[in-house]
C-alpha positions as CSV (number, residue, x, y, z in Angstrom):
1,X,20.7,-143.3,-71.9
2,X,19.0,-140.5,-74.0
3,X,16.2,-138.6,-72.3
4,X,14.0,-136.1,-74.2
5,X,12.9,-133.7,-71.5
6,X,9.3,-132.5,-71.7
7,X,8.8,-130.8,-68.4
8,X,10.6,-129.3,-65.4
9,X,9.5,-132.2,-63.2
10,X,11.1,-134.7,-65.6
11,X,14.3,-132.6,-65.9
12,X,14.8,-132.7,-62.2
13,X,13.9,-136.3,-61.8
14,X,16.2,-137.5,-64.6
15,X,19.0,-135.2,-63.5
16,X,19.1,-136.9,-60.1
17,X,20.2,-140.1,-61.9
18,X,23.1,-138.4,-63.5
19,X,24.0,-136.6,-60.3
20,X,24.6,-139.9,-58.5
21,X,27.2,-140.8,-61.1
22,X,30.6,-139.2,-62.2
23,X,30.2,-140.2,-65.8
24,X,30.0,-137.7,-68.6
25,X,26.8,-135.9,-69.5
26,X,25.8,-134.4,-72.9
27,X,23.1,-131.7,-72.9
28,X,21.5,-130.8,-76.3
29,X,19.1,-128.0,-77.1
30,X,18.7,-124.6,-78.7
31,X,20.4,-121.5,-77.4
32,X,18.8,-120.3,-74.2
33,X,16.8,-123.4,-73.2
34,X,18.7,-123.7,-69.9
35,X,21.6,-126.2,-70.7
36,X,23.9,-124.6,-68.1
37,X,21.1,-124.5,-65.5
38,X,20.7,-128.2,-65.9
39,X,24.4,-128.7,-65.7
40,X,24.6,-126.7,-62.4
41,X,21.7,-128.7,-61.0
42,X,23.5,-132.0,-61.7
43,X,26.7,-130.6,-60.1
44,X,24.9,-129.2,-57.0
45,X,23.3,-132.6,-56.3
46,X,26.5,-134.6,-56.9
47,X,29.2,-135.6,-54.5
48,X,31.3,-132.8,-56.1
49,X,29.0,-130.0,-55.0
50,X,31.5,-128.5,-52.6
51,X,34.1,-128.3,-55.3
52,X,34.2,-125.9,-58.3
53,X,31.7,-125.8,-61.1
54,X,33.7,-124.4,-64.0
55,X,31.8,-123.3,-67.2
56,X,33.9,-123.0,-70.3
57,X,32.5,-121.4,-73.4
58,X,34.4,-123.3,-76.1
59,X,33.1,-120.9,-78.8
60,X,34.4,-117.8,-77.1
61,X,38.1,-119.0,-76.8
62,X,40.2,-118.4,-79.9
63,X,41.1,-121.8,-81.6
64,X,44.8,-121.2,-81.2
65,X,44.4,-120.6,-77.5
66,X,41.9,-123.3,-76.6
67,X,44.3,-126.2,-76.1
68,X,46.6,-124.2,-73.8
69,X,43.6,-122.8,-71.9
70,X,42.2,-126.3,-71.3
71,X,45.4,-128.3,-70.6
72,X,47.8,-125.6,-69.4
73,X,51.4,-125.1,-70.5
74,X,55.0,-125.1,-69.2
75,X,57.3,-122.1,-69.3
76,X,58.8,-121.8,-72.7
77,X,56.2,-124.0,-74.4
78,X,55.6,-121.2,-77.0
79,X,56.5,-117.6,-77.6
80,X,55.2,-115.5,-74.7
81,X,55.0,-118.4,-72.2
82,X,57.2,-116.8,-69.6
83,X,55.8,-118.9,-66.8
84,X,54.0,-122.2,-66.3
85,X,50.3,-122.2,-65.9
86,X,47.6,-124.7,-64.9
87,X,44.9,-125.4,-67.4
88,X,41.2,-125.0,-66.7
89,X,40.8,-128.8,-66.3
90,X,43.3,-128.7,-63.4
91,X,41.7,-125.6,-61.9
92,X,38.4,-127.5,-61.6
93,X,40.0,-130.3,-59.5
94,X,37.4,-132.3,-57.6
95,X,34.6,-130.5,-59.3
96,X,32.7,-130.3,-62.6
97,X,33.8,-128.9,-66.0
98,X,31.0,-127.6,-68.2
99,X,32.1,-127.5,-71.8
100,X,29.5,-125.3,-73.5
101,X,29.5,-125.5,-77.3
102,X,31.8,-128.5,-77.2
103,X,31.6,-128.9,-81.0
104,X,33.7,-125.8,-81.4
105,X,36.8,-127.6,-80.0
106,X,39.3,-128.1,-82.8
107,X,40.2,-131.7,-83.9
108,X,43.7,-131.8,-82.2
109,X,42.2,-130.6,-78.9
110,X,39.4,-133.1,-79.3
111,X,41.9,-135.9,-79.3
112,X,43.5,-134.6,-76.1
113,X,40.1,-134.1,-74.4
114,X,39.1,-137.7,-75.2
115,X,42.4,-138.9,-73.6
116,X,41.8,-136.7,-70.5
117,X,38.3,-138.1,-70.1
118,X,39.4,-141.7,-70.4
119,X,42.6,-141.6,-68.4
120,X,41.8,-138.8,-66.0
121,X,45.2,-137.3,-66.8
122,X,46.3,-134.2,-68.8
123,X,49.6,-133.2,-70.3
124,X,50.3,-129.4,-70.5
125,X,51.8,-128.0,-73.6
126,X,55.6,-128.3,-73.5
127,X,55.6,-130.9,-70.7
128,X,56.8,-134.5,-71.0
129,X,54.7,-135.7,-68.1
130,X,51.1,-136.2,-67.5
131,X,49.2,-134.8,-64.4
132,X,46.3,-136.6,-62.8
133,X,43.0,-134.8,-62.6
134,X,39.7,-135.6,-60.9
135,X,36.9,-133.8,-62.7
136,X,33.4,-134.6,-64.0
137,X,32.7,-133.6,-67.6
138,X,29.4,-132.1,-68.7
139,X,29.2,-131.0,-72.3
140,X,26.5,-129.1,-74.2
141,X,25.8,-127.7,-77.7
142,X,23.0,-126.2,-79.7
143,X,24.3,-127.8,-82.9
144,X,23.2,-131.1,-84.4
145,X,26.2,-133.0,-83.0
146,X,25.3,-136.3,-84.7
147,X,25.4,-134.5,-88.0
148,X,28.8,-133.1,-87.1
149,X,30.0,-136.6,-86.3
150,X,28.7,-138.0,-89.7
151,X,30.5,-135.1,-91.5
152,X,33.7,-135.8,-89.7
153,X,33.6,-132.4,-87.9
154,X,33.5,-134.0,-84.5
155,X,35.3,-137.1,-83.3
156,X,32.9,-140.1,-83.2
157,X,34.8,-141.7,-80.2
158,X,34.6,-138.4,-78.3
159,X,30.9,-138.2,-79.0
160,X,30.3,-141.6,-77.6
161,X,32.5,-141.0,-74.6
162,X,30.6,-137.8,-73.7
163,X,27.1,-139.3,-74.2
164,X,26.8,-141.6,-71.3
165,X,23.9,-139.5,-70.1
166,X,22.2,-137.5,-72.9
167,X,19.5,-134.9,-72.1
168,X,17.6,-133.2,-75.0
169,X,15.9,-130.0,-73.7
170,X,13.1,-128.9,-76.1
171,X,12.5,-125.2,-76.7
172,X,9.8,-123.4,-74.7
173,X,7.5,-123.3,-77.6
174,X,7.2,-127.1,-77.3
175,X,6.7,-127.1,-73.5
176,X,4.5,-124.1,-72.6
177,X,3.3,-126.1,-69.6
178,X,6.7,-125.3,-68.0
179,X,6.2,-121.5,-68.3
180,X,4.3,-121.0,-65.0
181,X,7.0,-122.9,-63.0
182,X,9.8,-120.9,-64.7
183,X,8.0,-117.6,-64.0
184,X,7.6,-118.5,-60.3
185,X,11.2,-119.5,-60.1
186,X,12.4,-116.2,-61.6
187,X,10.2,-114.2,-59.2
188,X,11.5,-116.2,-56.3
189,X,15.1,-115.5,-57.4
190,X,14.3,-111.8,-57.8
191,X,12.8,-111.7,-54.3
192,X,9.8,-109.7,-55.5
193,X,6.2,-110.6,-54.5
194,X,3.9,-109.7,-57.4
195,X,1.1,-111.5,-59.2
196,X,0.6,-111.7,-63.0
197,X,-2.7,-110.6,-64.4
198,X,-4.7,-113.2,-66.4
199,X,-3.9,-111.2,-69.6
200,X,-0.2,-111.3,-68.8
201,X,-0.3,-115.0,-68.4
202,X,-2.1,-115.4,-71.8
203,X,0.7,-113.4,-73.5
204,X,3.4,-115.4,-71.8
205,X,1.8,-118.7,-72.8
206,X,1.1,-117.7,-76.4
207,X,4.4,-116.1,-77.3
208,X,6.8,-118.5,-79.1
209,X,9.9,-117.5,-77.1
210,X,12.6,-117.8,-79.8
211,X,15.2,-116.9,-77.2
212,X,13.8,-119.6,-74.9
213,X,14.4,-119.5,-71.1
214,X,16.8,-116.6,-71.4
215,X,14.3,-114.4,-73.3
216,X,11.6,-115.3,-70.8
217,X,13.8,-114.2,-67.9
218,X,14.8,-111.0,-69.7
219,X,11.2,-110.2,-70.4
220,X,10.2,-110.7,-66.7
221,X,13.2,-108.6,-65.6
222,X,12.1,-105.8,-67.9
223,X,8.5,-106.0,-66.6
224,X,9.5,-106.0,-62.9
225,X,11.5,-102.9,-63.5
226,X,8.4,-101.2,-64.9
227,X,5.7,-102.5,-62.6
228,X,4.1,-99.8,-60.4
229,X,2.1,-102.0,-58.0
230,X,1.6,-105.6,-57.1
231,X,0.4,-106.8,-60.5
232,X,2.3,-107.3,-63.7
233,X,0.1,-106.3,-66.6
234,X,0.6,-106.6,-70.4
235,X,1.8,-103.1,-70.8
236,X,4.7,-103.8,-68.5
237,X,6.1,-106.5,-70.9
238,X,8.4,-105.6,-73.8
239,X,6.6,-104.1,-76.9
240,X,7.6,-107.0,-79.2
241,X,5.7,-109.5,-77.0
242,X,2.6,-107.3,-77.1
243,X,2.9,-106.9,-80.9
244,X,3.1,-110.6,-81.4
245,X,-0.4,-111.2,-80.0
246,X,-2.5,-112.2,-83.1
247,X,-5.8,-111.2,-81.5
248,X,-5.4,-108.6,-78.8
249,X,-9.1,-108.6,-78.2
250,X,-8.6,-111.9,-76.3
251,X,-6.7,-110.0,-73.6
252,X,-9.7,-107.7,-73.0
253,X,-12.3,-110.5,-72.7
254,X,-13.1,-111.5,-69.1
255,X,-15.0,-114.8,-69.6
256,X,-13.6,-118.1,-70.7
257,X,-16.3,-118.5,-73.3
258,X,-15.3,-115.2,-75.0
259,X,-11.7,-116.0,-74.8
260,X,-12.2,-119.4,-76.4
261,X,-14.3,-117.8,-79.2
262,X,-11.4,-115.4,-80.0
263,X,-9.0,-118.3,-80.1
264,X,-11.3,-120.3,-82.4
265,X,-11.6,-117.4,-84.7
266,X,-7.8,-117.1,-84.9
267,X,-7.5,-120.8,-85.8
268,X,-10.1,-120.5,-88.5
269,X,-8.4,-117.4,-90.0
270,X,-5.0,-119.1,-90.1
271,X,-6.4,-122.3,-91.7
272,X,-8.2,-120.2,-94.3
273,X,-4.8,-118.7,-95.3
274,X,-3.3,-122.2,-95.8
275,X,-6.0,-123.8,-98.0
276,X,-7.7,-122.9,-101.3
277,X,-11.0,-124.7,-100.5
278,X,-13.2,-125.1,-97.5
279,X,-13.2,-128.9,-97.6
280,X,-9.4,-128.8,-96.9
281,X,-10.0,-126.3,-94.1
282,X,-12.6,-128.5,-92.5
283,X,-10.4,-131.6,-92.8
284,X,-7.5,-129.8,-91.1
285,X,-9.7,-128.6,-88.2
286,X,-11.6,-131.9,-87.9
287,X,-15.0,-130.5,-88.4
288,X,-17.8,-130.8,-91.1
289,X,-18.1,-128.3,-93.9
290,X,-21.6,-127.2,-92.7
291,X,-20.1,-126.6,-89.2
292,X,-17.3,-124.6,-90.9
293,X,-19.8,-122.4,-92.8
294,X,-21.6,-121.7,-89.6
295,X,-18.5,-120.7,-87.7
296,X,-17.3,-118.5,-90.6
297,X,-20.6,-116.6,-90.5
298,X,-20.4,-116.3,-86.7
299,X,-16.9,-114.7,-86.8
300,X,-17.4,-112.7,-90.0
301,X,-14.7,-114.5,-91.8
302,X,-14.5,-114.9,-95.6
303,X,-13.9,-118.2,-97.4
304,X,-10.9,-118.4,-99.8
305,X,-11.5,-117.0,-103.3
């Protein structure tokens, strides 16, 4: 079941379905969209909530160590193995293992991971016996995992075993309607009672957030450290967010009519850059050429040469 998530409400509603199951979950999305947040939400609402939630960044563990980290090893299994050690999958017994950037797992370890998911058993390096495990697997990646499968870089059978529940989290730029809820959530977590000025909300809603949820949280953390009263204003935000505003005069306008006019002027200016004739500009904007001429005169904009 693949779910493309378009709002926080839908995230929570669909995650409840996965939480009632112990089957594997695959979460896809750009860096910073909140894949681990969703994984923790599923864990905390599952029957495993009292047991560990163990995040494992597969990209951060050296390839030659990943297998021993995941599955453990016996004393003498390799040079330097002076004692036996449980793997991370055993350490999470009864809980949830979150495999972040799962596509970074090397092929040999992928085969062992598939077997662990299917049989609920692991075999530490250097051991002749399997050990039972009881864990729920949630995997995530910001890569195009289907493309990795087609290129033979990720096992097809492992992909299908992980993708019982698949959630695709779009970047913030595709779901700006979620920004207010995210902001209020972060303010609640910070335990700080402040309001955001209308101009600040405009900046947050217009900025594209290439770093997604993580960047939004960092920007608010920065602003809260600088705020000197009960209101977060544009000057409290990081400079690069202020610099990204294409028409800063919008922030100074008080009435909706003036704000909409500034926004319309910006749309016209951008469309003029993309087309060499006014007919094409009018078609893109869905207006007549005479209406376009009138608006250009109103905003003092020049038609293309």
